[in-house]
C-alpha positions as CSV (number, residue, x, y, z in Angstrom):
1,M,11.9,23.4,-102.9
2,N,11.8,24.9,-99.4
3,W,8.3,24.1,-98.1
4,V,8.5,26.3,-95.0
5,P,8.6,29.7,-96.8
6,L,5.9,28.4,-99.2
7,R,3.6,27.4,-96.4
8,R,4.2,30.7,-94.7
9,G,3.4,32.6,-97.9
10,L,0.2,30.6,-98.4
11,A,-0.8,31.3,-94.8
12,V,-0.3,35.0,-95.2
13,L,-2.4,34.9,-98.3
14,S,-5.1,33.0,-96.6
15,L,-5.2,35.4,-93.7
16,A,-5.4,38.3,-96.1
17,V,-8.4,36.7,-97.8
18,L,-10.1,36.0,-94.5
19,A,-9.5,39.5,-93.3
20,A,-11.1,40.8,-96.4
21,C,-14.1,38.7,-95.6
22,G,-14.3,39.8,-92.0
23,G,-11.9,37.2,-90.6
24,G,-14.3,34.3,-91.1
25,R,-15.6,34.8,-87.6
26,S,-19.1,36.2,-88.3
27,Q,-22.1,34.8,-90.1
28,V,-22.3,35.6,-93.8
29,E,-25.9,34.6,-93.7
30,P,-27.9,34.7,-90.4
31,F,-28.3,31.3,-88.9
32,A,-31.9,30.3,-88.9
33,P,-32.3,26.9,-87.2
34,T,-35.6,25.0,-87.7
35,R,-35.1,22.8,-84.6
36,L,-33.5,23.1,-81.2
37,L,-32.3,19.9,-79.6
38,S,-31.1,20.1,-76.0
39,F,-29.1,17.6,-73.9
40,G,-28.0,18.0,-70.3
41,D,-29.2,18.0,-66.7
42,E,-31.9,20.1,-65.0
43,F,-30.0,23.3,-65.9
44,S,-31.4,22.8,-69.4
45,V,-35.0,21.5,-68.8
46,L,-38.5,22.5,-67.8
47,T,-40.9,20.0,-66.3
48,A,-43.9,18.9,-68.3
49,D,-46.0,21.6,-66.6
50,G,-43.5,24.3,-67.3
51,K,-41.7,24.6,-64.0
52,R,-38.0,25.2,-63.8
53,Y,-35.2,24.2,-61.4
54,G,-34.9,27.9,-60.3
55,I,-37.5,30.4,-59.3
56,N,-40.8,30.2,-61.1
57,G,-42.7,33.4,-62.0
58,L,-46.4,33.7,-61.0
59,K,-49.4,34.9,-63.0
60,T,-50.8,38.2,-62.0
61,D,-54.4,37.0,-61.7
62,G,-53.9,36.3,-58.0
63,T,-54.4,32.5,-58.4
64,G,-50.8,31.7,-57.5
65,A,-50.4,29.7,-60.7
66,V,-47.0,29.5,-62.3
67,D,-46.4,31.6,-65.4
68,C,-43.9,29.5,-67.4
69,A,-42.9,32.4,-69.5
70,L,-41.6,34.5,-66.6
71,N,-38.1,34.0,-65.2
72,P,-37.1,31.9,-68.3
73,M,-34.4,29.3,-68.2
74,W,-31.5,30.0,-70.6
75,I,-32.7,27.4,-73.0
76,Q,-36.1,29.1,-73.2
77,T,-34.5,32.4,-74.1
78,L,-32.5,30.7,-76.8
79,A,-35.6,29.1,-78.3
80,T,-37.5,32.4,-78.2
81,Q,-34.6,34.1,-80.1
82,F,-35.2,31.8,-83.0
83,K,-39.0,31.6,-82.6
84,L,-39.0,27.9,-81.9
85,G,-41.8,26.6,-79.6
86,M,-41.5,24.0,-76.8
87,S,-44.3,21.9,-75.5
88,Q,-43.5,22.6,-71.9
89,C,-44.1,26.3,-72.3
90,N,-45.6,27.8,-75.4
91,P,-47.7,30.9,-74.6
92,S,-47.2,32.4,-78.1
93,S,-48.5,29.1,-79.7
94,L,-45.3,28.8,-81.9
95,A,-44.8,25.7,-83.9
96,V,-43.2,23.1,-81.5
97,A,-39.7,22.5,-82.7
98,V,-37.8,22.1,-79.4
99,T,-36.8,18.8,-77.9
100,L,-35.6,18.9,-74.3
101,R,-33.9,15.6,-73.5
102,G,-32.2,16.8,-70.4
103,Q,-32.9,15.1,-67.1
104,A,-32.4,16.1,-63.5
105,G,-29.2,14.8,-62.1
106,A,-27.8,13.7,-65.4
107,K,-24.1,13.1,-65.7
108,V,-21.9,12.9,-68.9
109,A,-22.8,9.2,-69.4
110,D,-26.5,10.2,-69.2
111,V,-25.9,12.9,-71.8
112,K,-24.5,10.3,-74.1
113,A,-27.6,8.2,-73.6
114,Q,-29.8,11.2,-74.4
115,I,-27.9,11.7,-77.7
116,D,-28.2,8.0,-78.5
117,A,-31.9,8.2,-78.1
118,Q,-32.1,11.3,-80.3
119,L,-30.1,9.8,-83.1
120,A,-32.1,6.6,-82.9
121,A,-35.2,8.7,-83.6
122,G,-33.6,10.4,-86.6
123,A,-30.7,12.3,-88.1
124,V,-29.4,15.7,-87.2
125,G,-28.3,18.3,-89.7
126,P,-27.1,21.9,-90.4
127,K,-30.5,23.5,-89.5
128,D,-30.5,21.9,-86.1
129,L,-29.2,24.1,-83.2
130,I,-28.0,21.6,-80.6
131,T,-27.1,22.5,-77.0
132,V,-25.0,20.3,-74.9
133,Q,-24.5,21.0,-71.2
134,G,-23.3,18.7,-68.4
135,G,-20.6,17.8,-66.0
136,F,-21.9,19.5,-62.8
137,H,-23.3,16.3,-61.3
138,D,-20.1,14.4,-62.4
139,L,-18.1,16.9,-60.3
140,I,-20.4,16.3,-57.3
141,E,-20.1,12.6,-57.7
142,L,-16.3,12.8,-57.8
143,Y,-16.1,15.2,-54.9
144,L,-18.1,12.8,-52.6
145,Q,-15.2,10.3,-53.1
146,Y,-12.8,12.6,-51.3
147,P,-10.7,11.9,-49.2
148,A,-11.0,8.2,-50.0
149,K,-9.5,9.2,-53.3
150,T,-6.8,11.9,-53.5
151,A,-7.4,15.4,-54.9
152,A,-5.0,14.5,-57.7
153,E,-6.9,11.4,-58.7
154,L,-10.2,13.2,-58.7
155,T,-8.9,16.1,-60.7
156,T,-7.6,13.7,-63.3
157,Q,-11.0,11.9,-63.4
158,A,-12.8,15.3,-63.8
159,Q,-10.6,16.1,-66.8
160,A,-11.5,12.7,-68.3
161,R,-15.2,13.4,-67.9
162,G,-14.8,16.8,-69.7
163,K,-13.0,15.0,-72.5
164,A,-15.9,12.4,-72.6
165,L,-18.4,15.3,-73.0
166,A,-16.3,16.8,-75.8
167,E,-16.5,13.4,-77.6
168,Q,-20.3,13.6,-77.6
169,V,-20.1,17.2,-79.0
170,N,-17.7,16.1,-81.7
171,R,-20.0,13.2,-82.5
172,L,-22.9,15.6,-83.2
173,A,-20.6,18.0,-85.2
174,N,-19.4,15.1,-87.4
175,L,-23.1,14.5,-88.2
176,N,-23.2,18.1,-89.4
177,G,-25.2,19.5,-86.5
178,R,-24.6,23.1,-85.2
179,I,-23.7,22.9,-81.5
180,L,-23.5,25.2,-78.5
181,V,-21.7,23.6,-75.6
182,L,-21.6,25.1,-72.1
183,T,-18.6,25.0,-69.8
184,V,-19.5,23.6,-66.4
185,L,-20.1,25.9,-63.5
186,D,-17.6,26.0,-60.6
187,P,-19.3,24.3,-57.7
188,S,-17.2,26.2,-55.2
189,T,-19.1,29.4,-56.0
190,T,-22.5,27.9,-55.0
191,P,-23.9,28.3,-51.5
192,Q,-23.1,24.6,-50.9
193,G,-19.6,25.0,-52.2
194,L,-19.1,28.0,-49.9
195,A,-20.2,25.9,-47.0
196,E,-17.7,23.2,-47.9
197,T,-15.0,25.8,-48.1
198,A,-15.9,27.2,-44.8
199,A,-15.6,23.8,-43.2
200,S,-12.2,23.1,-44.9
201,A,-10.4,25.3,-47.4
202,D,-8.9,22.4,-49.2
203,R,-12.4,21.2,-50.1
204,G,-13.3,24.4,-51.8
205,T,-10.0,24.3,-53.7
206,L,-10.7,20.8,-54.8
207,L,-14.1,21.8,-56.2
208,Q,-12.5,24.7,-58.0
209,E,-9.7,22.6,-59.4
210,M,-12.0,19.8,-60.6
211,A,-14.2,22.3,-62.5
212,K,-11.1,23.8,-64.1
213,A,-9.9,20.3,-65.1
214,F,-13.3,19.3,-66.5
215,N,-13.4,22.5,-68.6
216,L,-9.8,21.9,-69.8
217,G,-10.7,18.4,-70.9
218,L,-13.8,19.7,-72.6
219,R,-12.0,22.5,-74.5
220,M,-9.0,20.5,-75.4
221,G,-11.2,17.7,-76.7
222,L,-13.4,19.7,-79.0
223,I,-12.9,19.7,-82.8
224,E,-11.1,22.9,-83.7
225,D,-13.4,23.6,-86.6
226,G,-14.4,27.2,-85.8
227,R,-17.8,26.7,-87.6
228,L,-19.7,23.7,-86.2
229,I,-19.2,24.3,-82.5
230,G,-19.7,27.4,-80.4
231,L,-18.4,27.5,-76.8
232,V,-20.5,29.3,-74.2
233,L,-18.4,30.2,-71.1
234,A,-21.0,29.6,-68.5
235,D,-18.4,29.2,-65.8
236,E,-16.7,32.6,-66.4
237,T,-20.1,34.3,-66.6
238,I,-21.1,33.2,-63.2
239,T,-17.7,33.6,-61.6
240,Q,-17.6,37.2,-62.8
241,I,-21.0,37.8,-61.1
242,V,-19.7,36.3,-57.9
243,K,-16.6,38.5,-57.9
244,F,-18.3,41.7,-58.9
245,A,-21.8,41.3,-57.5
246,S,-22.7,45.0,-57.1
247,F,-21.6,45.8,-60.6
248,Y,-24.0,43.2,-62.0
249,G,-26.8,44.4,-59.7
250,Y,-26.9,41.5,-57.2
251,D,-27.8,42.0,-53.6
252,N,-26.6,38.5,-52.6
253,V,-24.4,35.9,-54.2
254,T,-23.8,33.6,-51.3
255,H,-27.1,32.6,-49.8
256,V,-30.2,30.5,-50.8
257,A,-33.3,32.4,-51.9
258,C,-35.8,29.6,-51.9
259,A,-37.5,28.3,-48.7
260,T,-39.0,25.3,-50.6
261,A,-37.5,22.6,-52.8
262,L,-37.1,23.0,-56.5
263,P,-38.8,23.0,-59.0
264,N,-41.6,24.4,-56.8
265,C,-40.0,27.6,-55.7
266,T,-41.9,30.9,-56.5
267,P,-41.7,34.5,-55.3
268,S,-44.2,33.4,-52.6
269,T,-41.9,30.8,-51.2
270,L,-38.7,32.8,-50.8
271,V,-36.9,33.4,-47.5
272,A,-37.9,36.7,-46.1
273,E,-34.5,38.4,-46.8
274,A,-34.7,37.6,-50.5
275,V,-38.2,39.0,-51.1
276,G,-37.9,42.0,-53.6
277,K,-34.1,41.4,-53.8
278,N,-31.8,40.1,-56.6
279,W,-30.2,37.0,-55.3
280,L,-28.0,34.8,-57.5
281,W,-28.8,31.4,-56.2
282,A,-32.2,29.8,-56.0
283,D,-31.0,26.9,-53.8
284,A,-27.7,25.6,-52.7
285,L,-26.7,24.4,-56.2
286,H,-29.0,26.1,-58.7
287,L,-29.2,29.6,-60.2
288,G,-32.0,32.0,-59.9
289,A,-33.6,33.9,-62.7
290,G,-30.8,36.5,-63.0
291,G,-28.1,34.0,-63.4
292,Q,-30.1,32.1,-66.0
293,Q,-30.5,35.3,-67.9
294,Q,-26.8,36.0,-67.9
295,I,-26.1,32.5,-69.3
296,A,-28.9,33.1,-71.9
297,N,-27.3,36.3,-73.0
298,A,-24.0,34.5,-73.6
299,A,-25.6,31.6,-75.4
300,V,-27.7,33.9,-77.7
301,T,-24.7,36.0,-78.5
302,R,-22.7,32.9,-79.4
303,A,-25.5,31.5,-81.6
304,L,-25.9,34.8,-83.5
305,N,-22.2,35.3,-84.1
306,N,-20.7,31.9,-84.5
307,P,-20.3,31.1,-88.3
308,F,-22.8,28.3,-88.3
């Protein structure tokens, strides 16, 4: 028997069945997670008192107190979408079902340790929405080794770090969790990255190529299941804003909005030029509220449409 035509015939039949069911790419039953578990760096956390590594909103009572619900981080918007409360900011008094294990400055190895701690505390399952984000601080760590190490060496190491993050995502998927994983942002698009590029074009190119390599290692390393893992293209989201700033409603995508260090930045501590304006970056490496919202939109869309 000729197996090739038979396999082709079965493949055509399978595709026809999938097409009749909507291609297998949308949720038959809406995903309704009962927990949200988050791993990563400061891009995915709030402090214990509800501050974020971005621009905090202020209450309107004139006290100058932070309103943790304003200018939400992407992970807050995702939790709100599924009505899951977090202890760091819970103005609606929802049942607390969010665990933020991210830590400022965390690299891929630290994300693994966060996952180790979570699994030591209990199992994960199909009603857990798990977010994994990391790699940005790995890229910074690698970049600081240049030129002692060559660009080629550092790019290879960046791809290996991306693969290592994929292994942690696969680890959770193999335990039957439902995972959203974010691609790493391109550091060359940040104000700090732009300063490095201005000093030497090859440095900006290195940052860009390392980010590409990391994301390649991540994407190639993920289980091709199509069901357990949803990929959120955070890098492309922000790169598009940088390229087409006016289209997205941004007044500035190159400078720093905050005059004080994060996580203590508020509308009262912005540089004069940023007051009342829509600036992409809070500080030299971190997004402001608008950028966080764009990532949130991408994450929520993926969570609602991935066939979890």
